[in-house]
C-alpha positions as CSV (number, residue, x, y, z in Angstrom):
1,X,-0.1,0.1,-0.2
2,X,1.5,3.3,-0.8
3,X,1.5,6.0,1.8
4,X,0.6,9.5,0.4
5,X,2.5,12.6,1.8
6,X,0.3,15.5,1.9
7,X,1.0,18.6,3.8
8,X,3.5,17.3,6.1
9,X,1.5,14.3,7.4
10,X,1.4,10.4,6.2
11,X,-1.9,9.3,5.4
12,X,-2.9,6.0,4.0
13,X,-5.4,5.5,0.9
14,X,-8.7,4.0,2.2
15,X,-9.8,0.7,1.2
16,X,-13.1,0.9,-0.9
17,X,-15.2,-2.1,0.0
18,X,-15.5,-5.2,-2.5
19,X,-17.9,-8.1,-3.4
20,X,-17.3,-11.0,-1.3
21,X,-16.0,-14.1,-2.9
22,X,-18.8,-16.8,-3.9
23,X,-19.4,-19.3,-1.2
24,X,-17.6,-22.4,-2.4
25,X,-14.3,-20.6,-2.6
26,X,-14.9,-20.4,1.4
27,X,-13.7,-22.4,4.4
28,X,-16.6,-22.3,5.9
29,X,-18.4,-23.9,2.8
30,X,-16.1,-26.8,2.5
31,X,-16.5,-27.3,6.1
32,X,-19.9,-27.4,6.3
33,X,-20.2,-29.5,2.9
34,X,-17.8,-32.5,4.6
35,X,-20.2,-32.1,8.2
36,X,-22.8,-32.6,6.1
37,X,-21.5,-35.1,4.1
38,X,-20.4,-37.3,7.4
39,X,-24.1,-36.3,8.9
40,X,-26.0,-38.2,5.7
41,X,-23.5,-41.1,6.3
42,X,-24.7,-41.3,9.7
43,X,-28.2,-40.9,8.9
44,X,-28.2,-43.8,6.4
45,X,-25.7,-46.0,8.7
46,X,-23.2,-46.3,6.9
47,X,-21.1,-44.4,9.5
48,X,-22.3,-44.8,12.8
49,X,-21.1,-42.0,14.8
50,X,-23.9,-40.7,17.3
51,X,-27.4,-41.3,17.5
52,X,-29.6,-39.9,14.6
53,X,-31.4,-37.5,16.8
54,X,-27.8,-36.0,17.7
55,X,-26.8,-36.0,14.2
56,X,-29.9,-34.1,13.0
57,X,-29.3,-31.3,15.8
58,X,-25.5,-31.1,14.7
59,X,-26.7,-31.1,11.1
60,X,-29.1,-27.6,12.0
61,X,-26.3,-26.2,13.9
62,X,-23.5,-26.5,11.2
63,X,-26.0,-25.1,8.4
64,X,-26.8,-22.2,10.7
65,X,-23.5,-21.6,11.5
66,X,-22.8,-21.3,8.0
67,X,-25.7,-18.9,6.8
68,X,-24.5,-16.2,9.8
69,X,-20.9,-16.9,8.6
70,X,-22.3,-15.8,5.2
71,X,-24.3,-12.9,6.3
72,X,-21.8,-11.2,8.5
73,X,-19.1,-11.7,5.5
74,X,-21.7,-9.7,3.4
75,X,-22.6,-7.3,5.8
76,X,-22.3,-3.6,4.4
77,X,-21.3,-4.6,1.2
78,X,-23.1,-3.2,-1.6
79,X,-24.5,-5.4,-4.1
80,X,-22.8,-5.4,-7.6
81,X,-24.8,-7.7,-10.5
82,X,-22.6,-9.9,-12.5
83,X,-23.9,-10.1,-15.9
């Protein structure tokens, strides 16, 4: 980042907000996908890790946290439609 000298003071340019990257490029997305895959394997009986009632609750929490994290990532960023 270049620093600008203005009237004897050192100031840095103010960054402008940019559009957030697509969801499938984020770590949160892949953690959620692997969590859902493990949960589905548990629910169909291919992998009995925890009781199914607990797994349904865990999947709800995982997906809810993903939705919250994406909402926070996009908070305050103006929408720019793509063509």
